[in-house]
C-alpha positions in Angstrom: -121.8 12.6 35.9 -121.6 9.4 33.9 -125.3 9.7 32.9 -124.7 13.3 31.8 -121.8 12.2 29.6 -123.9 9.3 28.1 -126.7 11.8 27.3 -124.2 14.2 25.7 -122.6 11.5 23.6 -125.9 10.1 22.4 -127.3 13.4 21.3 -128.0 13.4 17.5 -125.5 16.2 16.7 -122.5 14.5 18.3 -123.2 11.1 16.7 -123.8 12.9 13.3 -120.5 14.7 13.6 -118.7 11.5 14.4 -120.2 9.8 11.4 -119.4 12.8 9.2 -115.7 12.8 10.3 -115.4 9.0 9.6 -117.1 9.2 6.2 -115.1 12.3 5.4 -111.8 10.6 6.2 -112.6 7.6 4.0 -113.9 9.9 1.2 -110.6 11.9 1.4 -108.7 8.6 0.8 -110.8 7.8 -2.2 -110.3 11.2 -3.7 -106.6 11.1 -3.1 -106.4 7.8 -4.9 -108.6 9.2 -7.7 -106.2 12.1 -8.2 -102.9 10.2 -7.8 -103.8 7.0 -9.5 -106.5 7.9 -12.1 -106.3 11.6 -13.1 -102.6 12.5 -12.8 -101.1 9.6 -14.9 -103.0 10.7 -18.1 -102.2 14.3 -17.4 -98.6 13.4 -16.9 -98.6 11.4 -20.1 -100.1 14.3 -22.1 -97.2 16.4 -20.7 -94.6 14.0 -22.0 -94.6 11.2 -19.4 -93.9 13.5 -16.5 -95.0 12.5 -13.0 -96.3 15.5 -11.0 -94.8 14.0 -7.9 -91.3 14.7 -9.4 -91.9 18.4 -10.0 -89.7 20.0 -7.4 -86.9 22.5 -7.0 -83.8 21.5 -5.2 -82.7 24.3 -2.8 -79.3 22.7 -2.4 -78.3 23.8 -5.9 -77.7 20.2 -7.1 -79.9 18.4 -9.7 -81.7 15.2 -8.8 -83.7 13.0 -11.2 -86.6 12.4 -8.8 -87.9 13.7 -5.6 -87.1 10.4 -3.9 -83.5 10.8 -4.9 -83.3 14.3 -3.5 -84.9 13.2 -0.2 -82.5 10.3 0.0 -79.6 12.7 -0.4 -81.1 14.9 2.3 -81.4 17.9 0.0 -84.0 20.6 0.9 -86.7 20.8 -1.8 -89.6 22.9 -2.8 -92.2 20.3 -3.8 -94.6 22.2 -6.1 -95.7 18.9 -7.8 -97.1 17.5 -4.6 -98.7 20.9 -4.0 -100.5 20.6 -7.4 -101.7 17.1 -6.5 -103.1 18.5 -3.2 -104.7 21.4 -5.0 -106.4 19.1 -7.5 -107.5 16.9 -4.6 -109.0 19.9 -2.8 -110.9 21.1 -5.9 -112.4 17.6 -6.5 -113.4 17.3 -2.8 -114.9 20.8 -2.8 -116.8 20.1 -6.0 -118.1 16.8 -4.7 -119.3 18.4 -1.5 -120.9 21.2 -3.5 -122.8 18.6 -5.6 -123.9 16.7 -2.5 -125.1 19.8 -0.6 -126.9 20.9 -3.8 -128.8 17.6 -4.0 -129.6 17.5 -0.3 -131.1 21.0 -0.6 -133.3 19.9 -3.5 -134.6 17.0 -1.4 -135.4 19.2 1.6 -138.9 20.9 1.6 -139.0 24.5 0.5 -139.6 26.9 3.4 -143.2 28.1 3.5 -143.9 31.6 2.3 -144.5 34.0 5.2 -148.2 34.4 5.9 -149.8 37.6 5.0 -150.3 40.0 7.9 -153.7 39.6 9.5 -153.6 42.7 11.6 -152.5 46.3 11.1 -151.9 49.2 13.5 -154.5 51.9 13.9 -152.9 55.2 12.7 -154.6 57.0 15.6 -154.2 54.8 18.7 -151.5 52.3 17.5 -153.6 49.3 18.5 -153.5 46.1 16.5 -156.7 45.7 14.6 -157.8 43.3 11.7 -156.7 44.3 8.2 -160.2 44.4 6.9 -161.5 46.8 9.7 -163.0 50.1 8.5 -163.2 51.6 12.0 -160.9 51.1 15.0 -162.8 49.2 17.8 -160.7 50.9 20.4 -160.7 54.6 19.5 -163.5 54.5 17.0 -161.5 56.3 14.4 -162.6 56.0 10.8 -160.0 54.0 8.9 -161.7 53.9 5.5 -159.7 56.6 3.9 
């Protein structure tokens, strides 16, 4: 049983999946940092110095200056700014994966065109015969017309 488990774990697809999950997690952290630390500050500056993280609606009916203040007060909030950050994150990751898959597909060899049929069926006896045949070798029917 231990040998079977070792064989299962060492198969290429399992190892590739593990590597993909690890790389994907670290790539996600990089993209999150890109969105939160590089893209959103200039966008917030263009919008008048607003931080997207502080876009929220307090469901308690009171006004709070920041999301942190609302959470500290224990107020229920609808955090649409955090949702916008996550949405931008998703779009960047999706686009990066699209570009990666597109480049990998360019590197892979093109599938070969299907070979032309080398046989055809005789109209009279339904036996497979060469395409260039003028007469069926099985039923001797004339195929030239």
